[in-house]
MITIBA-838195 format. One record per residue (C-alpha): z, y, x; residue in one letter. Coordinates in steps of 0.25 Angstrom, whole numbers. Each point is the difference from the previous one (the first is absolute). Layout:
N
@pz Z | py Y | px X | vexmar A
...
END
This chain:
297
@pz 481 | py -63 | px 487 | vexmar M
@pz -13 | py -6 | px 1 | vexmar R
@pz -9 | py -3 | px -12 | vexmar A
@pz 2 | py -15 | px 2 | vexmar G
@pz -1 | py -11 | px 9 | vexmar E
@pz -13 | py -4 | px 5 | vexmar P
@pz -9 | py -5 | px -11 | vexmar G
@pz 9 | py 7 | px -11 | vexmar T
@pz -2 | py 15 | px 3 | vexmar G
@pz -9 | py 10 | px -6 | vexmar G
@pz -12 | py -9 | px 3 | vexmar G
@pz 6 | py -13 | px -4 | vexmar G
@pz 1 | py -5 | px -14 | vexmar R
@pz 13 | py -7 | px -2 | vexmar Q
@pz 7 | py 12 | px -5 | vexmar D
@pz -12 | py 8 | px -5 | vexmar T
@pz 4 | py 10 | px -11 | vexmar L
@pz -14 | py 6 | px -2 | vexmar V
@pz -12 | py -7 | px 5 | vexmar S
@pz -14 | py 5 | px 1 | vexmar A
@pz -13 | py -2 | px 8 | vexmar T
@pz 3 | py 11 | px 10 | vexmar E
@pz 15 | py 0 | px 2 | vexmar F
@pz 13 | py -8 | px -4 | vexmar H
@pz 13 | py 7 | px -3 | vexmar L
@pz 12 | py -10 | px 2 | vexmar S
@pz 13 | py 1 | px -6 | vexmar E
@pz 6 | py 4 | px 14 | vexmar R
@pz -10 | py 11 | px 2 | vexmar D
@pz 3 | py 6 | px -14 | vexmar F
@pz 15 | py -1 | px 3 | vexmar A
@pz -2 | py 8 | px 13 | vexmar R
@pz -8 | py 10 | px -7 | vexmar I
@pz 10 | py 1 | px -11 | vexmar A
@pz 11 | py 2 | px 10 | vexmar A
@pz -7 | py 11 | px 7 | vexmar I
@pz -3 | py 7 | px -13 | vexmar M
@pz 15 | py -1 | px -5 | vexmar H
@pz 5 | py 5 | px 14 | vexmar A
@pz -10 | py 12 | px 1 | vexmar D
@pz -1 | py 4 | px -15 | vexmar T
@pz 11 | py -7 | px -8 | vexmar G
@pz -12 | py -6 | px -8 | vexmar I
@pz 3 | py -14 | px -5 | vexmar A
@pz -12 | py -9 | px 0 | vexmar L
@pz 1 | py -11 | px -9 | vexmar E
@pz -8 | py -13 | px 2 | vexmar R
@pz -8 | py 3 | px -12 | vexmar S
@pz -6 | py 11 | px 8 | vexmar K
@pz -7 | py -9 | px 10 | vexmar A
@pz -14 | py 1 | px -5 | vexmar N
@pz 2 | py 16 | px 0 | vexmar L
@pz 5 | py -1 | px 15 | vexmar V
@pz -11 | py -9 | px 4 | vexmar Y
@pz -11 | py 9 | px -7 | vexmar S
@pz 5 | py 13 | px 6 | vexmar R
@pz 3 | py -5 | px 14 | vexmar L
@pz -12 | py -9 | px 2 | vexmar A
@pz -7 | py 14 | px 1 | vexmar K
@pz 9 | py 3 | px 12 | vexmar R
@pz -3 | py -13 | px 7 | vexmar L
@pz -15 | py 3 | px -1 | vexmar R
@pz 2 | py 14 | px 5 | vexmar V
@pz 8 | py -5 | px 12 | vexmar L
@pz -9 | py -12 | px 2 | vexmar Q
@pz 11 | py -10 | px -2 | vexmar L
@pz -2 | py -15 | px -5 | vexmar T
@pz 14 | py -4 | px -5 | vexmar K
@pz 11 | py 7 | px -7 | vexmar F
@pz 10 | py -5 | px 10 | vexmar D
@pz -7 | py 8 | px 10 | vexmar E
@pz 1 | py 12 | px -9 | vexmar Y
@pz 15 | py -3 | px -2 | vexmar C
@pz 2 | py 0 | px 15 | vexmar D
@pz -7 | py 13 | px 1 | vexmar L
@pz 8 | py 8 | px -10 | vexmar V
@pz 13 | py -7 | px 5 | vexmar S
@pz -2 | py 7 | px 14 | vexmar H
@pz 9 | py 12 | px 2 | vexmar P
@pz -12 | py 9 | px 4 | vexmar D
@pz -8 | py -3 | px -12 | vexmar A
@pz 4 | py 12 | px -8 | vexmar H
@pz -14 | py 4 | px -4 | vexmar E
@pz -4 | py -14 | px -5 | vexmar E
@pz 14 | py -1 | px -7 | vexmar R
@pz -4 | py 13 | px -7 | vexmar Q
@pz -13 | py -5 | px -4 | vexmar A
@pz 6 | py -13 | px -6 | vexmar M
@pz 10 | py 9 | px -8 | vexmar I
@pz -12 | py 8 | px -5 | vexmar A
@pz -8 | py -13 | px -4 | vexmar A
@pz 12 | py -6 | px -7 | vexmar L
@pz 5 | py 12 | px -8 | vexmar T
@pz -6 | py 3 | px -13 | vexmar T
@pz -4 | py 14 | px -3 | vexmar N
@pz -2 | py 2 | px -15 | vexmar V
@pz 0 | py 14 | px -5 | vexmar T
@pz -6 | py 10 | px -9 | vexmar A
@pz 2 | py 15 | px -4 | vexmar F
@pz 11 | py 2 | px -10 | vexmar F
@pz 3 | py -15 | px -1 | vexmar R
@pz 11 | py -3 | px -9 | vexmar E
@pz -2 | py 14 | px -8 | vexmar P
@pz 14 | py 0 | px -6 | vexmar H
@pz 6 | py 2 | px 14 | vexmar H
@pz -8 | py 13 | px 2 | vexmar F
@pz 3 | py 5 | px -14 | vexmar E
@pz 15 | py -2 | px 4 | vexmar H
@pz -2 | py 7 | px 13 | vexmar L
@pz -6 | py 11 | px -8 | vexmar K
@pz 10 | py 2 | px -11 | vexmar T
@pz 13 | py -5 | px 6 | vexmar A
@pz -1 | py 3 | px 15 | vexmar I
@pz -9 | py 11 | px 3 | vexmar L
@pz 6 | py 11 | px -9 | vexmar P
@pz 13 | py -1 | px 8 | vexmar V
@pz -7 | py -1 | px 13 | vexmar A
@pz -9 | py 13 | px -3 | vexmar I
@pz 13 | py 7 | px -3 | vexmar E
@pz 6 | py -4 | px 13 | vexmar E
@pz -13 | py 5 | px 7 | vexmar L
@pz 1 | py 14 | px -7 | vexmar K
@pz 14 | py 1 | px 6 | vexmar R
@pz -5 | py -2 | px 14 | vexmar G
@pz 3 | py -15 | px 0 | vexmar G
@pz -7 | py -12 | px 7 | vexmar R
@pz -7 | py -11 | px -8 | vexmar V
@pz -5 | py -13 | px 5 | vexmar R
@pz -6 | py -13 | px -6 | vexmar F
@pz -3 | py -13 | px 6 | vexmar W
@pz -11 | py -10 | px -3 | vexmar S
@pz 6 | py -12 | px 8 | vexmar A
@pz -12 | py -9 | px 0 | vexmar A
@pz -11 | py 10 | px -1 | vexmar C
@pz -12 | py -10 | px 2 | vexmar S
@pz -13 | py 8 | px 1 | vexmar S
@pz 6 | py 13 | px -6 | vexmar G
@pz -2 | py 0 | px -15 | vexmar Q
@pz 15 | py -1 | px -3 | vexmar E
@pz 5 | py 12 | px 9 | vexmar P
@pz -12 | py 8 | px -5 | vexmar Y
@pz 3 | py -3 | px -14 | vexmar S
@pz 14 | py 5 | px 2 | vexmar I
@pz -6 | py 13 | px 7 | vexmar A
@pz -10 | py 2 | px -12 | vexmar L
@pz 12 | py -1 | px -10 | vexmar T
@pz 7 | py 11 | px 8 | vexmar I
@pz -12 | py 9 | px 1 | vexmar L
@pz -2 | py -2 | px -15 | vexmar S
@pz 13 | py 7 | px -2 | vexmar M
@pz 1 | py 9 | px 12 | vexmar L
@pz -15 | py 4 | px 5 | vexmar P
@pz 6 | py 7 | px 12 | vexmar D
@pz 8 | py -11 | px 5 | vexmar A
@pz -7 | py -1 | px 13 | vexmar A
@pz 6 | py 14 | px 4 | vexmar S
@pz 14 | py -5 | px -3 | vexmar R
@pz 10 | py -10 | px 7 | vexmar D
@pz -4 | py -12 | px -8 | vexmar I
@pz -6 | py -13 | px 6 | vexmar K
@pz -4 | py -14 | px -3 | vexmar V
@pz 3 | py -10 | px 12 | vexmar L
@pz -10 | py -12 | px -1 | vexmar A
@pz 4 | py -12 | px 8 | vexmar T
@pz -6 | py -14 | px 2 | vexmar D
@pz 1 | py -11 | px 10 | vexmar I
@pz -15 | py -1 | px 1 | vexmar D
@pz -6 | py 10 | px 10 | vexmar H
@pz -13 | py -2 | px -6 | vexmar N
@pz 5 | py 4 | px -14 | vexmar M
@pz 7 | py 12 | px 6 | vexmar V
@pz -13 | py 4 | px 6 | vexmar A
@pz -8 | py -1 | px -13 | vexmar K
@pz 10 | py 8 | px -7 | vexmar G
@pz 0 | py 11 | px 10 | vexmar A
@pz -15 | py 0 | px -1 | vexmar A
@pz 1 | py 3 | px -15 | vexmar G
@pz -14 | py -5 | px -3 | vexmar V
@pz -2 | py -8 | px -13 | vexmar Y
@pz -13 | py -6 | px -7 | vexmar D
@pz -2 | py 6 | px -14 | vexmar A
@pz 3 | py -13 | px -6 | vexmar N
@pz 15 | py 0 | px 5 | vexmar L
@pz 3 | py 13 | px -7 | vexmar L
@pz 0 | py -4 | px -14 | vexmar G
@pz 15 | py 2 | px -2 | vexmar G
@pz -1 | py 15 | px 4 | vexmar I
@pz -1 | py 10 | px -11 | vexmar Q
@pz -14 | py 7 | px 1 | vexmar P
@pz 7 | py 14 | px 1 | vexmar A
@pz 9 | py -5 | px 12 | vexmar L
@pz -12 | py -6 | px 7 | vexmar L
@pz -9 | py 12 | px -2 | vexmar Q
@pz 11 | py 9 | px 6 | vexmar R
@pz 6 | py -8 | px 11 | vexmar W
@pz -11 | py -8 | px 5 | vexmar F
@pz -13 | py 3 | px 7 | vexmar Q
@pz -13 | py -7 | px -2 | vexmar R
@pz -4 | py -7 | px 13 | vexmar G
@pz -12 | py -8 | px 5 | vexmar A
@pz -6 | py -12 | px -7 | vexmar N
@pz 7 | py 4 | px -13 | vexmar G
@pz 14 | py -2 | px 6 | vexmar A
@pz 12 | py 10 | px -2 | vexmar Y
@pz 9 | py 6 | px 11 | vexmar E
@pz 14 | py 5 | px -3 | vexmar V
@pz 0 | py 15 | px 1 | vexmar G
@pz 8 | py 8 | px 10 | vexmar P
@pz 12 | py 4 | px -10 | vexmar E
@pz 1 | py -14 | px -4 | vexmar L
@pz -1 | py -5 | px 14 | vexmar R
@pz 11 | py 10 | px 4 | vexmar A
@pz 10 | py -7 | px -9 | vexmar L
@pz -1 | py -14 | px 6 | vexmar V
@pz 5 | py -5 | px 14 | vexmar A
@pz -5 | py -14 | px 4 | vexmar F
@pz 9 | py -8 | px 10 | vexmar R
@pz 0 | py -15 | px 3 | vexmar R
@pz 14 | py -6 | px -3 | vexmar L
@pz 5 | py -14 | px 0 | vexmar N
@pz 10 | py -1 | px -12 | vexmar L
@pz 9 | py -10 | px 7 | vexmar I
@pz 1 | py 9 | px 13 | vexmar E
@pz 8 | py 13 | px 3 | vexmar T
@pz -4 | py 11 | px -10 | vexmar W
@pz -1 | py 14 | px 7 | vexmar P
@pz 2 | py 8 | px -13 | vexmar M
@pz 13 | py 8 | px -3 | vexmar R
@pz -5 | py 8 | px -12 | vexmar S
@pz 4 | py -3 | px -14 | vexmar K
@pz -12 | py -4 | px -9 | vexmar F
@pz -2 | py 5 | px -14 | vexmar H
@pz -8 | py -12 | px -2 | vexmar A
@pz -2 | py -13 | px 7 | vexmar I
@pz -12 | py -9 | px -4 | vexmar F
@pz 2 | py -14 | px 5 | vexmar C
@pz -9 | py -8 | px -9 | vexmar R
@pz -5 | py -14 | px 1 | vexmar N
@pz 6 | py -2 | px 14 | vexmar V
@pz 13 | py -7 | px 0 | vexmar V
@pz -6 | py -12 | px -8 | vexmar I
@pz -5 | py -5 | px 13 | vexmar Y
@pz 14 | py 0 | px 6 | vexmar F
@pz 11 | py -10 | px -1 | vexmar D
@pz 12 | py 4 | px -8 | vexmar H
@pz 9 | py 4 | px 11 | vexmar E
@pz -11 | py 9 | px 6 | vexmar T
@pz -2 | py 6 | px -14 | vexmar Q
@pz 15 | py 3 | px -2 | vexmar M
@pz 0 | py 7 | px 14 | vexmar K
@pz -12 | py 8 | px -3 | vexmar L
@pz 6 | py 6 | px -13 | vexmar W
@pz 13 | py 3 | px 6 | vexmar S
@pz -7 | py 8 | px 11 | vexmar R
@pz -7 | py 8 | px -10 | vexmar M
@pz 11 | py 4 | px -8 | vexmar V
@pz 6 | py 10 | px 10 | vexmar P
@pz -13 | py 6 | px 2 | vexmar L
@pz -2 | py 3 | px -15 | vexmar L
@pz 3 | py 14 | px -5 | vexmar H
@pz 11 | py 1 | px -10 | vexmar G
@pz -10 | py 5 | px -10 | vexmar A
@pz -11 | py -10 | px 5 | vexmar G
@pz -6 | py -13 | px -5 | vexmar A
@pz -4 | py -13 | px 6 | vexmar L
@pz -13 | py -6 | px -5 | vexmar Y
@pz -3 | py -15 | px 2 | vexmar I
@pz -10 | py -10 | px -4 | vexmar G
@pz -1 | py -7 | px -14 | vexmar H
@pz 4 | py -13 | px 6 | vexmar S
@pz 12 | py 5 | px 8 | vexmar E
@pz 14 | py 2 | px -3 | vexmar R
@pz 11 | py 8 | px 8 | vexmar V
@pz 10 | py -10 | px 5 | vexmar A
@pz 13 | py -1 | px 9 | vexmar G
@pz 9 | py 12 | px 2 | vexmar P
@pz -11 | py 10 | px -4 | vexmar A
@pz 0 | py -6 | px -14 | vexmar A
@pz 14 | py 6 | px -2 | vexmar T
@pz -4 | py 13 | px 5 | vexmar Q
@pz -13 | py 2 | px -8 | vexmar L
@pz -3 | py -1 | px -15 | vexmar V
@pz -12 | py -1 | px -7 | vexmar S
@pz -7 | py 13 | px -5 | vexmar D
@pz -12 | py -7 | px -6 | vexmar G
@pz -10 | py -11 | px 3 | vexmar I
@pz 2 | py -4 | px 15 | vexmar T
@pz 7 | py 14 | px 2 | vexmar T
@pz 13 | py 2 | px 6 | vexmar Y
@pz 10 | py 12 | px 2 | vexmar R
@pz 14 | py 1 | px 6 | vexmar H
@pz 10 | py -6 | px -9 | vexmar A
@pz 10 | py 11 | px 2 | vexmar Q
@pz -10 | py 11 | px -5 | vexmar R
@pz -4 | py -8 | px -12 | vexmar K
@pz 15 | py -2 | px -3 | vexmar A
@pz 3 | py 15 | px 1 | vexmar G
END
């Protein structure tokens, strides 16, 4: 579908949603962008996000030397525009993270999950964790630091943290593992000193033992998941709030079979488990869920 009839498209003003000196975002332009985002990522863009869409994608129009939003819509609608669609997704997804964000989750991980996991390791078992929206890496590295605080030789054992994100730029940043000093406030000084290395310009780089525990991969949560292992912990925090209710229910239901019997699912403070998964999981603390059968037993 085109952005509009002549005179009412991205450059016209009859259906203008966001108007500025440089570009005009029409209702139809926004609808096309929202449809692509929902189809590709499951994210539901509300009309109230129009200014955010404008401000973030206007940068892409400048880079591409386009003059109208309907030209951009035509571009990303083309079957061969995979690279630009990824750039659009990266621009419109929010990456807010910090080391040890929501500290109660890591305390629960340390006291309720890791003791069982470590015993399994000592018996020759295999232990896996998943950071399902890892952003620039602070969350999976926080999981790994929690592991190392209890098991300093973890890198020599069969224990890994899978870190995935839809944004390949964030995956690359996480894999690089370099952070400015002002981003490290959530890390205890002893952990910072032991598991990080001082880099150039006052930045810090994750050390080899910490890096060895985390594997970064790009993954779109609404597409096929290649993982078959059970996870002792799944961190899926502040992600599903951007999905519609149906997509949220599907996502939770897909995670339940991947959760280890003694494992935990950690979600965002504004999120709730809904749908069939709500009958399979029970609360085990603030925004923390475990298998209902385990709790009942």
